Every structure is written in C-alpha cells, then in structure tokens.
N, C-alpha and C positions, 0 to 999 in steps of 0.2 A: 735897446730893444724891447717891446713887450716881452717877447718870448725868453728873452735872458733874466728879466725878474721874476717870470713863471719857474724859473728854475729852482729856484730858492728851497721850495719844497720837495725837491728830488734830489738834491744834493748827495745824499747816501747813494742814489742809483749811480751817480758819475763816478764814485769811488768804485762800487762793485764790476763796471765796466771799464776801469784803467785798464786792466791787463786782457781786454775779451778783443782786442783788434785781431781781425784775422790774418792768420799766418798761412805760408802756402805748403803744401807736401802733408806728408803724415797720415793718420788714422784718422777714424771719425772722433773718437775720445780726444785727440790732441789738436785737431785743427777743422777749420769749418770748411776749406777747400773742397768744393764739388757739394757741398750741404745743400739740401734742397728743403726750401721753406715756403709752406702755404699760406699764402693772405687770401680770407674767405671774407668778403664784405657783403652788405645785406641787401642794398639797393642803391637805386640812382635818382629815386626822387628828390633827394636831398644831393645838391649837387657836389657838396664837399667830397664824396668818396671818389670819384672820378677824377675830378679838377684838382684834389690836394691829397687826400690819404693814399690812394694807391702809386701817385707818382714819385711822394714825397719818401714812402716806405723803400720803393723799388731804388731811389737813389741812394739811400742810406744805406742798405744791405750791400749794392755795389760798392759803395767805398768803403766799407767795413771788410767786404770779402767777395773780390773780384770773381771768383769763381764759383760763388754760390747761385743757386736758382731760384727765383721767386715762381711758384706756382700760383699763377692768379685766377679767382673766380668771383663774379658777382650773382648772387640768388636772385635778383628782380624782385625782392619783397617774397619769394616762395621757399618755405620752409623745406618742403620736400626737395627741392632741386638743390639747396644747399647741404640738406644730408647727403646727396648724389655727388655733388661737388667735393665734399670733404671724403666720401671714400674713395672717391676716382684720385685725389690728391695722396691717400694715404697709401693706394695701391702703385701710385707712381713713385714712392719711395719718399714722401715728405717725412722729416725728420721733426719738423716744428709746425704745429698748427696756431697760425694768428687769426682767431676768428673773431668777427664782430656777428652777432647772431641776429637772425630775421625774428627769430621767438627765442627769449632767454631761457624759458623753462623746456622748451622743445629740444636745444641745443645740447641738454645732457645727454641725450643719446649719443651725439658726435662726440663729447668728451669720452664717453665710456668705451665708445669702439677705439678712440686715440689710444686709452690706457692698456686696451687690450694689446695694441702694439707697442707698448712702450713709448710712445709720442707724447711729449710735453704738450699742454694747450696754454694759449694767452688768451685772457678775454679781452678783446679790446673793443673800447669807446662803451661798450654796454657790456653790462654783466650776465654771465651766463649762470643760471640759479640750480641750486641742489645737484652740484657736481663737483669731484674734486679737481678742479682748474688749479693750475700751477701759479698763474699770475694774473693779475688784473690791472691794465692800464688805462686810465679814462680821467676825466675832470671831476672834480666836487661838482657831482649833478644836483644835488640839494639845493648847493648855493647858485647854481642857474638859475633854479627858479626863485630864490629868494630875489636875487639880482631883477628878475624880470617884474616880480612883485612890488620890490621896494621902487623902481623907476617909474611903474605905472602909478603907483599911488602918489609918489612925489609930483610926477606931471599932472596929474588930477588937481592937486591940493595948490601947483602955481596956476591952475585954470579957475581955480576960486571953488572949486566943488569938494565937498567934504562928505557927500552919501550918494548913492544911486548902484544901479545894476554895474556890474562885470560880466560881459559874456566870455564864459572861459572854455577855450579849444585847446584840449590836450593832446599829445600824442598818441601814437599806434597802444592799443591794448596790449599787443605782445611784447614790447618794447619795456624792459624793467626799466630805463633810464627815464621813459615817460613818466612813470609811476613817484620818479624820484624828483622830476620837473615839479611835479603835481604837489607833491608832498612840501617842496620848499617855498612854493609861491602861495600854498595855502597858510604855510606858517607867517606869512605876511599880511595876507588879503584878508585873513578871518578875523584879524583884530584890528582892521584898517577903518571901519566905519562903513565900508563899502560891501555889497553883496554879489557873491558869484553864483550865477546862473547857467546853465540849468541845475537842477538838482534831481537825480544824482549826476555828477559829472560826465560831461561827454568827453570821449576819446576817440580821437580820429582815425578810423580804418585804415591802416598802413600808411600812416602820415600824409596821404593823397592831398594835394590842395583842391582838387576838384570835389573831395568828400566834405573839405574843410568849409568850400563855397556852399555846398548845400546847404549844409548845416546851418552855416551863418544867415543864409537868405530865410530859412525856417525862422531863426530868431528873430530878424526883423520884422518877418510877418506876425509873430505872435507878440513882441513886445514893443513894436512900433518904432520908427527911428528915433525919436525922442526917448524910448525905456531904457537906454541904457548910457552909461558914460565913458566906457573903455572897453576895451578887448585883451584878454588875456590869450595871445596866440602861443602855443610852446615852441615853434620853429618859424623860420622865414617862409616855407612853404606853406605852411596853415596860415600865417597873416597874409600872406599874397591872398587866399583863397578868401579870405573874410573882406579882405580890403577891395577886392573884385565885387564881392557881393553888395558891399556897401556903396561903393562907386555906381552901379548898376541901379540902387534903389533910389539914386540922386542923393546922396548923402555928401556935401562938400562945405568944409573939411568934414574927414572921418575922424570919429572919436582917437584919442590916444591907443595904439595898438603895438604890443610888444612882438619879439621874435627871437631867433636864436640861429646860429652858425655863420654870421656875416657874409650871407651870400650877396654877390654883386648886384642883384637885381635888388636885394633889400638894402643895400647901401644907398643905390638910387632912389630907391622909395623914400628913404630918411632925409638925403638930401633935397628932394621934393617935396618932402611934409606929408607923404600919404602915410608913411609908418614914422612910429617915433622912436623905437630902439631895436637893437638887436644885442644878443650875448656874443661875444668873439672868444671861439676857443681857439687858440693858436695850435694850428694842426702840426706845424714842423716838429715842436718838442714832442707831442704825442707820437707821432709818427716815427721820430727818430729813437725813441725810447723803445718804442716796440721793436724796431729793426735791431739795435744794439741787443736788447734781451733775447730776441730771436738768434741772433749770430751766437750771442754766449751759450745758450742753451744746445745748439749744433754745436760746439765745442766740448759739450759736456759739463760745461760750468754753472753752479747753482748760485746766482747774483741774490743777495739779501734785501730784505726792506725793513722799514723801520713803522709799518703801516699794514693793517689787514682790514679787508671787508669781509662780513661773515656773507655769504652767498644761499645758507640754508642748509648747507651740507658740510662745509669747512670754513676757516678764516682763510682768506685769498689774500696771500702777499701781494701788496698793493701799491700803486705809484698814482696819486692823485695831485692834476695839476690845479691850477686856478685861474677860473673865468674872468671876463671883463665886460662890464656892459659898455655900448656904444650906442652914442647919440651925435645928432648933428655938430655938436659942439668940440668931440673929441676923435672925428673921424682921421685927421691927419696925424694925430699922436698915436694912432692905433693901428687901424690894417693898413694906412699909409705909411705910415714909419716901418711896420714889419715889412714891407714890401708885398704884401698879399695880395692889393692892386696900385696900380699907379693912379695920379689924379687923372692922367689922359683916359685909362679905362672908364673910370666914374663918369668922368664929365664929357659925355658924349654931346653930340649937338641937342639932343633932346633935353639936356640937363645943363646946358652952359649955363643958364640964367640963374638957376637955381644954385648951381655950384660957386658962382659969383657972389650971390648974396651970402652964402654960406662961409665965403672968406676960403674955399679951396683954390680959386684961380684967383 
C-alpha cells in the first residue's frame, strides 16, 4: 500500500521505536502505564482532523499502551482557546503534548509553558516556530506545493495552454505549512510561463472555504470568466469554495483546480471533473508515528532521527513523510488501495455515472 512506501523515509524511526512498546506496571521513567498524552488539534474546517488524525492517533496509543490516556481538544481555529486547552491538559497531568498549532508563532508560548513543567512537545503536522520543540512530525510541505504546481502546469499544457493567469488561493496566514505550500508552488509556477494573480499573494483567513469563495468571486469579477486558465487552491476546502464561485458564475467546465488532503468531497469532485487533483498525505503513518513517539517519551525514552528542520530557534529532530498527487487516473491505486475510502463511499448515486466513466465501478 501507499503508506508502506512512505515509510522508506522514516525507517530510522521504526528502529528507534523497536523497544518502545508499552509495558504494564513500574514508574513513569520505566513504563508508560497510566501515562497521559495530550493531543491538541487546531480546527475542524479541514475534515482530516476529526475523521482521521484523532481516531488513528488514539487507536495507536491504545495499541501501544492500553493504560495510557489521551487528553483530546480541538481549538476550532481559536489560538486563545488552544492556549487554554494546553494549560488545562498540563494541569491535568499531561506528560507529553502533541500539538498541531492554530498559529505556529503564537504556539511558542505553549511550548514555554510545557518546558517549565518539563513536558516535551511534539509539533504535529504544522511546525511551531521560534520555540524549543522536541520533535516535528509532518510531510514535506514544500513538496506538497511542488506537486500541486506540477500537476496544474502539466494539465494546462495537456489542454494546449502555455500562458495565462493562475488565480492563487493560499492557506491561512497563521499556518506555517501554508507558507511552505506557497513556496513549493511558486518554485514551479514562477518559471512555468503562467502568471499567478493577485500580487501580493492572497492567504485565506482560517482556511475557511467561504473566505476562499468570496475571494474567488472577486477575482472572477475583476478578471472576467475568461481572464484566468487555472486555479491553485492550497487545500480541498479552499478548492471547494473556489469551485462553488466559478459554478455560480456559470463557468462549465471550470478551469483545472488543485487541492490537498484527499477529502471525500474532493475525491468525488475529481471523479466528476470539477476539481483536477488533490494531494494525498497518508494520515495513518503520520498519526502512528506521532503516537509511537509520544508513548516512547512517556516512558522516558529519547528516540533519534537523521533529519532536522530549523524553526527559527532550534534544529528540531524531524520525521517527514512523502505526499502523493492524486487525480482521476490513480484514485483506485491510492486512496482506495489504502482503504481511506471504499468505492461505495465515493460512488454514491450522484456520482455513479462519473465513477463508471472513470473506471471505478
């Protein structure tokens, strides 16, 4: 399966955790029995967090340490709420924080608080900046942007287009990952012959699809329906907002549009021809590695890595997985093969004809 191939880049992690299985009994330094691990996620606008990251992480912790407790919170895009949730978790005895920050810069205060209590912090999926983070687990986020840019440019050239405007809809300005996606995308688009608009780049507040939709409506009004050839959307939510705006403006078909996260609605849009591609980041290996690392830290172990990422303050020991582009041609070999979704989940009655045409049924 795809997630097994992704594991090539993190083989050292498997070695490091070889002896990290949870044992019953003993003290905190010798056993994870009864340990408390806080999982602090940033929002639910992106469906992956509640549908995949949380249940996968909790299941892996349970597998490794039946007596460990996961203290879970979702900040719903509110940095102040996430600060309060972190404080509550620490006051409740959390021995490790697995933190996916609402705001990568502001989350440094959470790290400082955790450090004052000798609690290690794992930066999950999004990098916490300018703080002494213990570990970072994510995907190669610049590579995500490169895959999006490459897929979009290749598709436009297949359609016979070699120049024109690409409307660029980036992620949240408070999410460091969004800046990395943007950097990766520009590394491809800036030398492609196409022009990204507007200038300066637009970043979607809070990743909200409705904010992306309003922005896209403004771009259609300004550029005209024929004034752009493609849309770079940083994730599936912003892609959905942009596509809604284009559909409402009477554009059919819509120009090739990118995405990310392999949300079910996005996969269905891809099958239906509304969205061109998404980026699949296999959630299970990411959540599994975070859980393995958290349990090891509860036991007092210090796994090693062969890679670091500088966050402005320190070189953070890091585990970065490889993302994969998904379009209509490889849905069956990626998200279906990995059992992220079944064909039945994708091919509801609304998409039955499109699924048959795409060879899914």
